[in-house]
Structure formats: C-alpha cells, structure tokens
N, CA, C and O of each residue as an XYZ file, in Angstrom:
844
protein
N     -40.810   -148.728    111.814
C     -40.219   -148.912    113.150
C     -38.825   -149.537    113.028
O     -37.885   -149.124    113.709
N     -38.707   -150.545    112.142
C     -37.419   -151.210    111.952
C     -36.369   -150.239    111.438
O     -35.210   -150.281    111.849
N     -36.802   -149.340    110.507
C     -35.881   -148.348    109.947
C     -35.343   -147.426    111.036
O     -34.160   -147.088    111.057
N     -36.246   -147.023    111.950
C     -35.850   -146.136    113.050
C     -34.821   -146.811    113.935
O     -33.827   -146.200    114.326
N     -35.065   -148.077    114.249
C     -34.142   -148.842    115.099
C     -32.781   -148.974    114.429
O     -31.746   -148.825    115.079
N     -32.782   -149.255    113.123
C     -31.526   -149.398    112.380
C     -30.730   -148.106    112.390
O     -29.519   -148.127    112.608
N     -31.408   -146.961    112.151
C     -30.739   -145.653    112.144
C     -30.125   -145.346    113.501
O     -28.992   -144.876    113.591
N     -30.893   -145.621    114.562
C     -30.384   -145.369    115.914
C     -29.161   -146.226    116.205
O     -28.199   -145.760    116.816
N     -29.201   -147.483    115.764
C     -28.060   -148.383    115.975
C     -26.827   -147.873    115.252
O     -25.720   -147.908    115.790
N     -27.025   -147.396    114.018
C     -25.901   -146.860    113.243
C     -25.295   -145.642    113.918
O     -24.075   -145.481    113.939
N     -26.145   -144.786    114.469
C     -25.659   -143.585    115.161
C     -24.811   -143.958    116.372
O     -23.763   -143.359    116.616
N     -25.266   -144.942    117.121
C     -24.520   -145.382    118.303
C     -23.201   -146.019    117.913
O     -22.192   -145.827    118.590
N     -23.202   -146.783    116.818
C     -21.990   -147.467    116.381
C     -20.968   -146.493    115.810
O     -19.771   -146.624    116.069
N     -21.436   -145.512    115.032
C     -20.542   -144.571    114.353
C     -20.082   -143.461    115.279
O     -19.012   -142.882    115.090
N     -20.899   -143.168    116.283
C     -20.541   -142.069    117.162
C     -20.869   -140.741    116.504
O     -21.495   -140.698    115.445
N     -20.444   -139.669    117.133
C     -20.739   -138.330    116.620
C     -19.480   -137.484    116.677
O     -18.772   -137.490    117.684
N     -19.198   -136.756    115.605
C     -17.968   -135.952    115.537
C     -18.152   -134.543    116.087
O     -17.190   -133.780    116.167
N     -19.369   -134.195    116.464
C     -19.623   -132.846    116.975
C     -18.934   -132.640    118.319
O     -18.993   -133.501    119.197
N     -18.285   -131.500    118.467
C     -17.604   -131.181    119.725
C     -18.149   -129.880    120.286
O     -18.203   -128.870    119.585
N     -18.548   -129.901    121.535
C     -19.035   -128.682    122.178
C     -17.924   -127.629    122.198
O     -16.772   -127.960    122.478
N     -18.259   -126.342    121.901
C     -17.253   -125.280    121.893
C     -16.460   -125.186    123.197
O     -15.258   -124.920    123.173
N     -17.121   -125.400    124.329
C     -16.454   -125.286    125.623
C     -15.514   -126.452    125.900
O     -14.762   -126.427    126.874
N     -15.553   -127.484    125.037
C     -14.728   -128.672    125.271
C     -13.339   -128.552    124.653
O     -12.513   -129.452    124.804
N     -13.074   -127.433    123.951
C     -11.777   -127.251    123.298
C     -11.226   -125.853    123.561
O     -11.959   -124.940    123.943
N      -9.913   -125.704    123.347
C      -9.276   -124.388    123.315
C      -9.097   -124.028    121.841
O      -8.525   -124.806    121.078
N      -9.580   -122.861    121.441
C      -9.499   -122.440    120.046
C      -8.185   -121.725    119.771
O      -7.865   -120.725    120.414
N      -7.423   -122.246    118.810
C      -6.128   -121.671    118.444
C      -6.339   -120.502    117.492
O      -7.089   -120.613    116.522
N      -5.672   -119.371    117.771
C      -5.771   -118.203    116.893
C      -4.484   -117.968    116.113
O      -4.514   -117.321    115.066
N      -3.357   -118.477    116.595
C      -2.069   -118.308    115.897
C      -1.099   -119.372    116.390
O      -1.192   -119.846    117.523
N      -0.167   -119.737    115.519
C       0.853   -120.722    115.895
C       2.194   -120.275    115.325
O       2.261   -119.744    114.217
N       3.251   -120.491    116.083
C       4.578   -120.088    115.634
C       5.617   -121.136    115.987
O       5.468   -121.871    116.963
N       6.679   -121.200    115.181
C       7.745   -122.175    115.409
C       9.105   -121.495    115.284
O       9.326   -120.661    114.406
N      10.009   -121.873    116.188
C      11.355   -121.303    116.180
C      12.348   -122.373    116.622
O      11.959   -123.472    117.017
N      13.624   -122.041    116.550
C      14.690   -122.893    117.078
C      15.419   -122.090    118.141
O      15.962   -121.021    117.862
N      15.428   -122.611    119.360
C      16.050   -121.909    120.479
C      16.885   -122.896    121.282
O      16.391   -123.937    121.715
N      18.145   -122.559    121.475
C      19.068   -123.412    122.233
C      19.094   -124.846    121.709
O      19.171   -125.800    122.483
N      19.029   -124.983    120.390
C      19.117   -126.297    119.765
C      17.837   -127.106    119.765
O      17.821   -128.232    119.268
N      16.751   -126.550    120.316
C      15.467   -127.242    120.346
C      14.448   -126.529    119.465
O      14.540   -125.321    119.246
N      13.475   -127.286    118.962
C      12.351   -126.691    118.248
C      11.337   -126.206    119.275
O      10.955   -126.951    120.178
N      10.909   -124.974    119.137
C       9.969   -124.379    120.092
C       8.686   -123.993    119.370
O       8.723   -123.373    118.307
N       7.562   -124.361    119.950
C       6.248   -124.006    119.397
C       5.566   -123.010    120.323
O       5.555   -123.176    121.542
N       5.001   -121.978    119.722
C       4.181   -121.007    120.442
C       2.765   -121.141    119.899
O       2.548   -121.000    118.696
N       1.804   -121.411    120.770
C       0.421   -121.552    120.335
C      -0.435   -120.553    121.105
O      -0.492   -120.575    122.335
N      -1.095   -119.682    120.358
C      -1.939   -118.670    120.976
C      -3.396   -119.110    120.918
O      -3.879   -119.549    119.874
N      -4.093   -118.990    122.045
C      -5.477   -119.417    122.153
C      -6.383   -118.232    122.464
O      -5.971   -117.257    123.092
N      -7.629   -118.346    122.006
C      -8.628   -117.335    122.347
C      -9.096   -117.591    123.764
O      -9.489   -118.705    124.110
N      -9.051   -116.557    124.577
C      -9.446   -116.691    125.977
C     -10.957   -116.764    126.091
O     -11.667   -115.906    125.565
N     -11.451   -117.783    126.778
C     -12.898   -117.961    126.952
C     -13.514   -116.817    127.739
O     -14.724   -116.597    127.687
N     -12.664   -116.079    128.478
C     -13.158   -114.961    129.291
C     -12.940   -113.616    128.608
O     -12.929   -112.576    129.266
N     -12.761   -113.638    127.258
C     -12.403   -112.414    126.543
C     -13.472   -111.325    126.632
O     -13.166   -110.160    126.381
N     -14.728   -111.669    126.984
C     -15.773   -110.661    127.106
C     -15.513   -109.750    128.296
O     -16.040   -108.640    128.366
N     -14.703   -110.221    129.223
C     -14.327   -109.414    130.372
C     -13.194   -108.484    129.945
O     -12.117   -108.949    129.572
N     -13.431   -107.172    129.997
C     -12.454   -106.195    129.508
C     -11.157   -106.209    130.300
O     -10.140   -105.692    129.837
N     -11.185   -106.801    131.497
C      -9.990   -106.832    132.332
C      -9.114   -108.035    132.024
O      -8.002   -108.141    132.541
N      -9.602   -108.935    131.192
C      -8.878   -110.157    130.858
C      -8.353   -110.067    129.428
O      -9.069   -109.624    128.530
N      -7.109   -110.487    129.216
C      -6.527   -110.484    127.878
C      -7.347   -111.386    126.960
O      -7.767   -112.468    127.372
N      -7.583   -110.945    125.698
C      -8.403   -111.754    124.781
C      -7.743   -113.063    124.350
O      -8.407   -113.952    123.816
N      -6.442   -113.177    124.582
C      -5.734   -114.395    124.201
C      -4.712   -114.785    125.266
O      -4.350   -113.984    126.128
N      -4.260   -116.026    125.185
C      -3.137   -116.462    126.015
C      -2.278   -117.402    125.193
O      -2.784   -118.071    124.292
N      -0.996   -117.465    125.484
C      -0.053   -118.254    124.699
C       0.582   -119.348    125.554
O       0.953   -119.119    126.706
N       0.700   -120.537    124.970
C       1.354   -121.661    125.631
C       2.560   -122.062    124.791
O       2.468   -122.178    123.569
N       3.678   -122.269    125.452
C       4.939   -122.577    124.774
C       5.351   -124.015    125.052
O       5.214   -124.504    126.173
N       5.855   -124.687    124.026
C       6.342   -126.057    124.192
C       7.621   -126.248    123.403
O       7.858   -125.536    122.427
N       8.443   -127.189    123.807
C       9.702   -127.422    123.094
C       9.974   -128.926    123.004
O       9.391   -129.726    123.736
N      10.879   -129.288    122.081
C      11.220   -130.690    121.898
C      12.265   -130.860    120.818
O      12.801   -129.882    120.295
N      12.548   -132.094    120.491
C      13.548   -132.375    119.465
C      13.064   -132.000    118.073
O      13.874   -131.710    117.192
N      11.751   -132.002    117.868
C      11.191   -131.580    116.589
C       9.861   -130.876    116.839
O       9.421   -130.735    117.980
N       9.227   -130.434    115.748
C       7.990   -129.650    115.859
C       6.848   -130.454    116.482
O       6.025   -129.889    117.202
N       6.783   -131.754    116.222
C       5.717   -132.574    116.793
C       5.862   -132.686    118.307
O       4.878   -132.566    119.037
N       7.083   -132.916    118.779
C       7.307   -132.990    120.225
C       6.967   -131.660    120.897
O       6.436   -131.634    122.007
N       7.278   -130.562    120.216
C       6.979   -129.242    120.778
C       5.476   -129.045    120.931
O       5.017   -128.537    121.954
N       4.704   -129.446    119.915
C       3.242   -129.340    119.993
C       2.684   -130.291    121.046
O       1.744   -129.948    121.761
N       3.262   -131.485    121.141
C       2.817   -132.447    122.158
C       3.010   -131.885    123.567
O       2.191   -132.132    124.452
N       4.094   -131.130    123.774
C       4.311   -130.527    125.088
C       3.277   -129.440    125.368
O       2.835   -129.271    126.504
N       2.896   -128.704    124.322
C       1.828   -127.709    124.486
C       0.539   -128.409    124.903
O      -0.137   -127.983    125.839
N       0.209   -129.486    124.199
C      -1.010   -130.249    124.518
C      -0.999   -130.740    125.960
O      -2.025   -130.720    126.640
N       0.182   -131.188    126.426
C       0.290   -131.744    127.779
C       0.018   -130.688    128.851
O      -0.329   -131.021    129.984
N       0.176   -129.426    128.490
C      -0.037   -128.337    129.450
C      -1.490   -127.863    129.501
O      -1.848   -127.028    130.332
N      -2.322   -128.400    128.607
C      -3.707   -127.945    128.502
C      -4.673   -128.892    129.198
O      -4.426   -130.093    129.300
N      -5.763   -128.335    129.670
C      -6.799   -129.149    130.304
C      -7.862   -129.586    129.298
O      -8.697   -130.440    129.595
N      -7.819   -128.983    128.087
C      -8.765   -129.345    127.027
C      -8.009   -129.496    125.712
O      -6.890   -129.004    125.561
N      -8.632   -130.176    124.779
C      -8.032   -130.407    123.466
C      -7.942   -129.101    122.673
O      -8.903   -128.331    122.661
N      -6.800   -128.828    122.005
C      -6.705   -127.628    121.171
C      -7.365   -127.847    119.806
O      -7.259   -128.928    119.228
N      -8.035   -126.831    119.303
C      -8.641   -126.892    117.976
C      -7.956   -125.852    117.086
O      -7.965   -124.662    117.399
N      -7.361   -126.303    115.975
C      -6.590   -125.429    115.095
C      -7.402   -124.932    113.894
O      -6.853   -124.254    113.025
N      -8.680   -125.252    113.830
C      -9.475   -124.954    112.640
C      -9.750   -123.464    112.431
O     -10.209   -123.070    111.359
N      -9.476   -122.626    113.442
C      -9.668   -121.183    113.306
C      -8.352   -120.412    113.385
O      -8.350   -119.200    113.600
N      -7.241   -121.112    113.212
C      -5.931   -120.466    113.270
C      -5.801   -119.447    112.134
O      -6.082   -119.766    110.979
N      -5.370   -118.213    112.465
C      -5.321   -117.139    111.473
C      -3.913   -116.852    110.966
O      -3.761   -116.271    109.892
N      -2.885   -117.241    111.705
C      -1.507   -116.904    111.352
C      -0.582   -118.084    111.650
O      -0.706   -118.729    112.692
N       0.351   -118.364    110.724
C       1.449   -119.300    110.977
C       2.735   -118.491    110.881
O       3.074   -117.986    109.811
N       3.447   -118.367    111.988
C       4.692   -117.596    112.003
C       5.879   -118.540    112.150
O       5.885   -119.408    113.023
N       6.878   -118.369    111.298
C       8.066   -119.225    111.352
C       9.304   -118.360    111.530
O       9.376   -117.247    111.008
N      10.266   -118.872    112.262
C      11.505   -118.142    112.509
C      12.437   -118.251    111.314
O      12.427   -119.251    110.595
N      13.251   -117.203    111.104
C      14.256   -117.271    110.040
C      15.421   -118.179    110.430
O      16.378   -118.322    109.668
N      15.345   -118.793    111.610
C      16.352   -119.772    112.016
C      16.048   -121.165    111.462
O      16.887   -122.063    111.530
N      14.846   -121.338    110.916
C      14.491   -122.629    110.330
C      15.106   -122.750    108.938
O      15.195   -121.763    108.207
N      15.531   -123.970    108.570
C      15.981   -124.187    107.199
C      14.801   -124.692    106.372
O      13.699   -124.858    106.894
N      15.035   -124.938    105.075
C      13.942   -125.349    104.194
C      13.312   -126.663    104.631
O      12.096   -126.832    104.550
N      14.149   -127.598    105.097
C      13.630   -128.880    105.557
C      12.731   -128.687    106.782
O      11.656   -129.279    106.875
N      13.189   -127.846    107.722
C      12.394   -127.546    108.919
C      11.067   -126.909    108.527
O      10.015   -127.262    109.059
N      11.130   -125.962    107.584
C       9.924   -125.262    107.153
C       8.911   -126.240    106.565
O       7.723   -126.169    106.878
N       9.376   -127.146    105.720
C       8.478   -128.142    105.135
C       7.829   -129.014    106.190
O       6.639   -129.315    106.104
N       8.608   -129.424    107.194
C       8.078   -130.270    108.264
C       7.051   -129.514    109.101
O       6.017   -130.070    109.473
N       7.336   -128.248    109.396
C       6.423   -127.424    110.197
C       5.095   -127.236    109.467
O       4.029   -127.395    110.062
N       5.159   -126.896    108.178
C       3.926   -126.672    107.418
C       3.140   -127.971    107.239
O       1.909   -127.956    107.234
N       3.844   -129.090    107.092
C       3.170   -130.386    107.012
C       2.420   -130.694    108.301
O       1.296   -131.195    108.269
N       3.046   -130.393    109.435
C       2.399   -130.609    110.728
C       1.179   -129.709    110.867
O       0.139   -130.143    111.365
N       1.300   -128.457    110.429
C       0.167   -127.523    110.513
C      -1.026   -128.072    109.729
O      -2.164   -127.990    110.190
N      -0.767   -128.628    108.553
C      -1.842   -129.239    107.757
C      -2.469   -130.401    108.511
O      -3.692   -130.534    108.556
N      -1.623   -131.244    109.107
C      -2.120   -132.405    109.856
C      -2.943   -131.983    111.072
O      -3.883   -132.676    111.462
N      -2.589   -130.855    111.663
C      -3.297   -130.370    112.850
C      -4.652   -129.758    112.505
O      -5.479   -129.531    113.389
N      -4.877   -129.493    111.216
C      -6.150   -128.913    110.796
C      -6.137   -127.411    110.638
O      -7.196   -126.787    110.577
N      -4.940   -126.808    110.567
C      -4.850   -125.367    110.308
C      -5.421   -125.104    108.915
O      -5.084   -125.828    107.979
N      -6.277   -124.086    108.748
C      -6.855   -123.801    107.429
C      -5.774   -123.618    106.364
O      -4.751   -122.982    106.615
N      -6.004   -124.176    105.179
C      -5.008   -124.117    104.112
C      -4.762   -122.699    103.624
O      -3.734   -122.431    103.003
N      -5.697   -121.778    103.896
C      -5.524   -120.392    103.473
C      -4.901   -119.511    104.558
O      -4.733   -118.309    104.352
N      -4.564   -120.083    105.687
C      -3.916   -119.301    106.746
C      -2.580   -118.772    106.227
O      -1.787   -119.554    105.702
N      -2.301   -117.463    106.355
C      -1.058   -116.904    105.834
C       0.170   -117.335    106.641
O       0.122   -117.445    107.866
N       1.264   -117.574    105.926
C       2.539   -117.922    106.549
C       3.430   -116.687    106.515
O       3.612   -116.080    105.460
N       3.981   -116.316    107.657
C       4.870   -115.155    107.738
C       6.160   -115.568    108.436
O       6.214   -116.585    109.127
N       7.182   -114.765    108.244
C       8.470   -115.011    108.883
C       8.714   -113.922    109.925
O       8.261   -112.789    109.758
N       9.416   -114.255    110.982
C       9.727   -113.274    112.019
C      11.049   -113.669    112.670
O      11.271   -114.842    112.970
N      11.927   -112.688    112.888
C      13.223   -113.029    113.478
C      13.152   -113.172    114.991
O      14.127   -113.584    115.617
N      12.014   -112.837    115.585
C      11.848   -113.006    117.028
C      10.418   -113.470    117.307
O       9.532   -112.658    117.573
N      10.206   -114.783    117.241
C       8.865   -115.343    117.434
C       8.348   -115.068    118.843
O       7.168   -114.774    119.030
N       9.229   -115.164    119.827
C       8.823   -114.918    121.209
C       8.271   -113.504    121.368
O       7.244   -113.301    122.015
N       8.957   -112.529    120.774
C       8.522   -111.135    120.855
C       7.188   -110.943    120.149
O       6.320   -110.216    120.631
N       7.031   -111.602    119.000
C       5.778   -111.495    118.254
C       4.609   -112.025    119.073
O       3.545   -111.407    119.111
N       4.801   -113.165    119.728
C       3.700   -113.768    120.477
C       3.441   -113.076    121.809
O       2.457   -113.375    122.484
N       4.316   -112.156    122.186
C       4.073   -111.346    123.372
C       3.541   -109.964    123.011
O       3.347   -109.117    123.883
N       3.305   -109.741    121.702
C       2.763   -108.467    121.249
C       1.247   -108.574    121.205
O       0.705   -109.479    120.571
N       0.557   -107.650    121.879
C      -0.899   -107.717    121.982
C      -1.589   -107.634    120.629
O      -2.721   -108.096    120.486
N      -0.927   -107.052    119.634
C      -1.558   -106.895    118.323
C      -1.745   -108.221    117.607
O      -2.575   -108.326    116.703
N      -0.982   -109.238    117.999
C      -1.135   -110.543    117.361
C      -2.503   -111.137    117.671
O      -2.978   -112.010    116.944
N      -3.147   -110.667    118.752
C      -4.456   -111.192    119.124
C      -5.509   -110.853    118.080
O      -6.587   -111.446    118.057
N      -5.186   -109.890    117.210
C      -6.110   -109.561    116.134
C      -5.553   -110.104    114.827
O      -4.948   -109.369    114.046
N      -5.759   -111.389    114.595
C      -5.232   -112.021    113.395
C      -5.732   -111.375    112.116
O      -5.021   -111.331    111.112
N      -6.965   -110.870    112.159
C      -7.540   -110.247    110.971
C      -6.747   -109.003    110.579
O      -6.541   -108.756    109.390
N      -6.300   -108.215    111.559
C      -5.529   -107.015    111.262
C      -4.169   -107.375    110.667
O      -3.686   -106.697    109.760
N      -3.557   -108.436    111.174
C      -2.271   -108.873    110.629
C      -2.454   -109.342    109.191
O      -1.627   -109.048    108.328
N      -3.546   -110.077    108.933
C      -3.829   -110.512    107.569
C      -3.998   -109.313    106.644
O      -3.497   -109.316    105.519
N      -4.706   -108.284    107.119
C      -4.900   -107.078    106.329
C      -3.579   -106.385    106.033
O      -3.370   -105.873    104.933
N      -2.689   -106.372    107.022
C      -1.370   -105.766    106.858
C      -0.581   -106.485    105.769
O       0.089   -105.848    104.957
N      -0.662   -107.802    105.754
C       0.047   -108.603    104.755
C      -0.481   -108.295    103.358
O       0.293   -108.141    102.413
N      -1.810   -108.207    103.234
C      -2.412   -107.912    101.929
C      -2.035   -106.506    101.452
O      -1.740   -106.311    100.273
N      -2.044   -105.534    102.354
C      -1.738   -104.151    101.996
C      -0.323   -104.004    101.435
O      -0.078   -103.176    100.557
N       0.597   -104.806    101.943
C       1.996   -104.694    101.547
C       2.396   -105.633    100.416
O       3.547   -105.632     99.980
N       1.438   -106.440     99.938
C       1.754   -107.471     98.947
C       2.392   -106.895     97.682
O       3.421   -107.396     97.227
N       1.799   -105.863     97.119
C       2.313   -105.299     95.864
C       3.633   -104.563     96.096
O       4.552   -104.646     95.282
N       3.716   -103.845     97.212
C       4.911   -103.052     97.507
C       6.158   -103.930     97.611
O       7.223   -103.573     97.108
N       6.013   -105.078     98.267
C       7.162   -105.948     98.473
C       7.245   -107.087     97.459
O       8.204   -107.858     97.480
N       6.260   -107.206     96.577
C       6.359   -108.122     95.460
C       6.030   -109.569     95.737
O       6.390   -110.436     94.940
N       5.343   -109.874     96.862
C       4.998   -111.279     97.092
C       3.579   -111.592     96.636
O       3.132   -112.735     96.731
N       2.872   -110.584     96.142
C       1.577   -110.816     95.504
C       0.505   -111.394     96.401
O      -0.531   -111.841     95.907
N       0.719   -111.398     97.683
C      -0.283   -111.936     98.597
C      -0.339   -113.448     98.631
O      -1.196   -114.031     99.296
N       0.594   -114.097     97.897
C       0.567   -115.570     97.829
C       1.341   -116.173     99.004
O       2.427   -116.727     98.836
N       0.764   -116.051    100.176
C       1.460   -116.517    101.381
C       0.657   -117.574    102.142
O       1.009   -117.931    103.267
N      -0.420   -118.074    101.534
C      -1.252   -119.067    102.217
C      -0.480   -120.367    102.413
O       0.452   -120.673    101.669
N      -0.885   -121.122    103.425
C      -0.229   -122.386    103.756
C      -0.084   -123.292    102.538
O       1.003   -123.805    102.273
N      -1.178   -123.494    101.792
C      -1.108   -124.418    100.654
C      -0.210   -123.872     99.544
O       0.402   -124.648     98.810
N      -0.123   -122.537     99.412
C       0.718   -121.942     98.372
C       2.199   -122.098     98.698
O       3.014   -122.359     97.813
N       2.540   -121.936     99.969
C       3.944   -122.084    100.371
C       4.360   -123.554    100.280
O       5.484   -123.858     99.880
N       3.453   -124.469    100.651
C       3.767   -125.893    100.516
C       4.004   -126.259     99.052
O       4.900   -127.043     98.739
N       3.197   -125.687     98.159
C       3.378   -125.932     96.726
C       4.702   -125.357     96.245
O       5.413   -125.992     95.466
N       5.038   -124.145     96.712
C       6.293   -123.496     96.317
C       7.503   -124.309     96.765
O       8.515   -124.368     96.067
N       7.390   -124.931     97.930
C       8.492   -125.768     98.420
C       8.753   -126.941     97.486
O       9.897   -127.351     97.292
N       7.680   -127.477     96.911
C       7.815   -128.634     96.021
C       8.191   -128.235     94.601
O       9.055   -128.848     93.975
N       7.520   -127.188     94.101
C       7.679   -126.809     92.699
C       8.879   -125.894     92.462
O       9.635   -126.077     91.508
N       9.043   -124.900     93.351
C      10.083   -123.895     93.136
C      11.371   -124.169     93.906
O      12.300   -123.362     93.879
N      11.424   -125.301     94.585
C      12.610   -125.695     95.340
C      13.071   -124.603     96.309
O      14.265   -124.350     96.474
N      12.080   -123.967     96.943
C      12.411   -122.988     97.969
C      12.732   -121.606     97.466
O      13.095   -120.736     98.258
N      12.610   -121.372     96.158
C      12.941   -120.054     95.624
C      11.725   -119.133     95.711
O      11.097   -118.814     94.702
N      11.413   -118.721     96.912
C      10.275   -117.848     97.153
C      10.564   -117.018     98.398
O      11.453   -117.346     99.184
N       9.814   -115.954     98.566
C      10.014   -115.108     99.742
C       8.777   -115.069    100.615
O       7.651   -115.144    100.124
N       8.997   -114.949    101.907
C       7.905   -114.778    102.855
C       7.972   -113.362    103.422
O       9.064   -112.853    103.677
N       6.821   -112.721    103.623
C       6.850   -111.414    104.282
C       7.401   -111.584    105.693
O       6.975   -112.470    106.434
N       8.345   -110.734    106.053
C       8.936   -110.836    107.394
C       8.393   -109.712    108.272
O       8.464   -108.535    107.918
N       7.854   -110.100    109.416
C       7.257   -109.138    110.336
C       8.293   -108.655    111.341
O       9.133   -109.421    111.811
N       8.216   -107.383    111.654
C       9.044   -106.822    112.709
C       8.117   -106.221    113.751
O       7.098   -105.621    113.409
N       8.464   -106.379    115.010
C       7.599   -105.886    116.082
C       8.344   -104.914    116.978
O       9.566   -104.972    117.117
N       7.578   -104.021    117.581
C       8.090   -103.227    118.699
C       6.970   -103.189    119.726
O       6.030   -103.979    119.640
N       7.051   -102.303    120.678
C       6.088   -102.339    121.783
C       4.640   -102.187    121.348
O       3.762   -102.875    121.870
N       4.377   -101.292    120.394
C       2.987   -100.999    120.057
C       2.670   -101.129    118.574
O       1.667   -100.584    118.112
N       3.500   -101.838    117.823
C       3.199   -101.985    116.403
C       3.826   -103.245    115.815
O       4.769   -103.816    116.364
N       3.276   -103.647    114.697
C       3.810   -104.751    113.902
C       3.817   -104.275    112.461
O       2.813   -103.734    111.998
N       4.916   -104.455    111.734
C       4.932   -104.041    110.342
C       5.744   -105.001    109.489
O       6.587   -105.746    109.989
N       5.466   -104.965    108.180
C       6.201   -105.804    107.233
C       7.504   -105.102    106.893
O       7.508   -103.987    106.370
N       8.616   -105.775    107.201
C       9.931   -105.172    106.995
C      10.460   -105.441    105.587
O      11.236   -104.645    105.058
N      10.056   -106.536    104.984
C      10.549   -106.887    103.660
C      10.242   -108.336    103.367
O       9.280   -108.896    103.893
N      11.057   -108.943    102.530
C      10.900   -110.349    102.190
C      12.081   -111.146    102.714
O      13.224   -110.691    102.676
N      11.789   -112.337    103.203
C      12.858   -113.224    103.657
C      12.922   -114.420    102.719
O      11.933   -115.130    102.535
N      14.092   -114.638    102.126
C      14.303   -115.784    101.250
C      15.122   -116.827    102.001
O      16.227   -116.543    102.464
N      14.586   -118.008    102.116
C      15.283   -119.052    102.858
C      16.550   -119.511    102.149
O      17.401   -120.166    102.752
N      16.677   -119.167    100.862
C      17.876   -119.559    100.126
C      18.928   -118.455    100.102
O      20.126   -118.733    100.056
N      18.475   -117.197    100.133
C      19.404   -116.074     99.956
C      19.516   -115.139    101.155
O      20.258   -114.158    101.109
N      18.787   -115.435    102.227
C      18.824   -114.526    103.358
C      17.844   -113.379    103.182
O      17.067   -113.369    102.228
N      17.871   -112.432    104.073
C      16.936   -111.311    104.063
C      17.207   -110.391    102.893
O      18.332   -109.927    102.705
N      16.166   -110.123    102.098
C      16.315   -109.216    100.963
C      16.560   -107.799    101.454
O      16.103   -107.420    102.532
N      17.278   -107.024    100.666
C      17.638   -105.659    101.080
C      16.500   -104.694    100.788
O      16.642   -103.751    100.010
N      15.349   -104.958    101.445
C      14.184   -104.079    101.298
C      13.819   -103.583    102.684
O      13.544   -104.387    103.575
N      13.811   -102.286    102.877
C      13.488   -101.730    104.186
C      12.006   -101.756    104.453
O      11.202   -101.855    103.526
N      11.640   -101.667    105.719
C      10.232   -101.644    106.087
C       9.598   -100.319    105.743
O      10.250    -99.277    105.815
N       8.322   -100.347    105.368
C       7.575    -99.136    105.104
C       6.917    -98.696    106.404
O       5.927    -99.288    106.832
N       7.461    -97.668    107.027
C       7.012    -97.257    108.341
C       5.571    -96.755    108.342
O       4.958    -96.645    109.404
N       5.028    -96.451    107.175
C       3.649    -95.962    107.119
C       2.623    -97.097    107.142
O       1.441    -96.871    107.403
N       3.077    -98.291    106.872
C       2.159    -99.437    106.848
C       2.370   -100.282    108.095
O       3.091   -101.279    108.085
N       1.716    -99.851    109.168
C       1.841   -100.527    110.456
C       0.474   -100.884    111.002
O      -0.538   -100.272    110.659
N       0.472   -101.872    111.845
C      -0.685   -102.110    112.724
C      -0.226   -101.610    114.078
O       0.712   -102.152    114.662
N      -0.883   -100.578    114.579
C      -0.443    -99.966    115.839
C      -1.523   -100.058    116.888
O      -2.718   -100.051    116.592
N      -1.069   -100.144    118.126
C      -2.008   -100.216    119.229
C      -2.332    -98.844    119.777
O      -3.115    -98.725    120.719
C-alpha cells in the first residue's frame, strides 16, 4: 500500500509529458526567408479537417521579426494551440540567407524539435513554395530529392544534422538541392552553394512532382 502511495505521489509531482493530439497543431514543413530586411518564417500545419475533401489538407501561417526566433514567436502568437514540430518533413531556406543566417535557422529548428533527418532544401521563392499545393505532400518532395541525388551530385546528404555538421566541418563548402516551383509542379533545378552562388546545372524537366 505504501509503495502505491509513493508512486502516485511521484506521478503528481513529476507531472506527465503526454500531450493529446487535438491539443497541438502538427507542423508538416517550415521555411525561412529574408524579405524587406526582416526574417520571415513560413510554417505549414496539417489541417485537422483534412478528411473533408473540400478542405485543404494543410494551412500555412507566416511570421516575421528581426531574427528567426522572433519570426517563429509571431507564428506562435497567431495560433490557438501549441505547434508541434516533431513531424516536420521539410526545412526550406531562401538563397537570400547567408551562412551565419543558415546556421542560426538550423539551430532553431533543432531546438524546436524538428527531426534531425528532415531534409534541408533551398528555394529562391519561399512564399511561392509554401503556396504550392504539392508541398502538402512532404513524402513526395522527399522522394524527389532522393531521385535527383546522384544526378546533381549531393548524394542525398541533405538531412538537418548533416547540413549542421557540414557548416562546422566543411566551412560552408557544400551544396543544397534548390527547388523551383510553378503552378502544378516542383522540381530540383540544381545545387545552390552558399559560398559560390547557384551552380550552372539546369533542372531535369523529367524529374518533377506534378499535380
């Protein structure tokens, strides 16, 4: 009996870390850009009403601030529930970010709980990417990145933890797959090097995710 009482007391004192699914907004993708001198965050969430065919499966909330943390804080302020980043499938960064910005953004993503294997991609128009319906299928974008890995020479090593390591070890001498979007497709255009600019590799028009 005493053991039972002690266990119950410990549970009450320690609390419980379990969170009901309905108590959070699940993040499916996150993006960062620089617009008009401010850092802008785009956070895409899975819509709780996605089973309804008339409702979009995702919705995006935009926030801005002096740095990436302020931008995310503004996103949080617009939500009625806490965001959960543990299922984030894509981290998209603008080619307007410098190496220091990139390191800070990826550090924040780690702190937010974004999976360390989430792929990091570059895009010259983050706003356009987050308004493309194909981004709602993170798995398809991941597949697109893997399919083009050998062709563009990045070997598929685009995970969050790999890029963070490259920033420390290789001093930024690495390339990220750069996504290009249009109305009904997303494709890998080439590699973007933060030190040398966009590599002169054209997009393979046959390797697209199309709607």
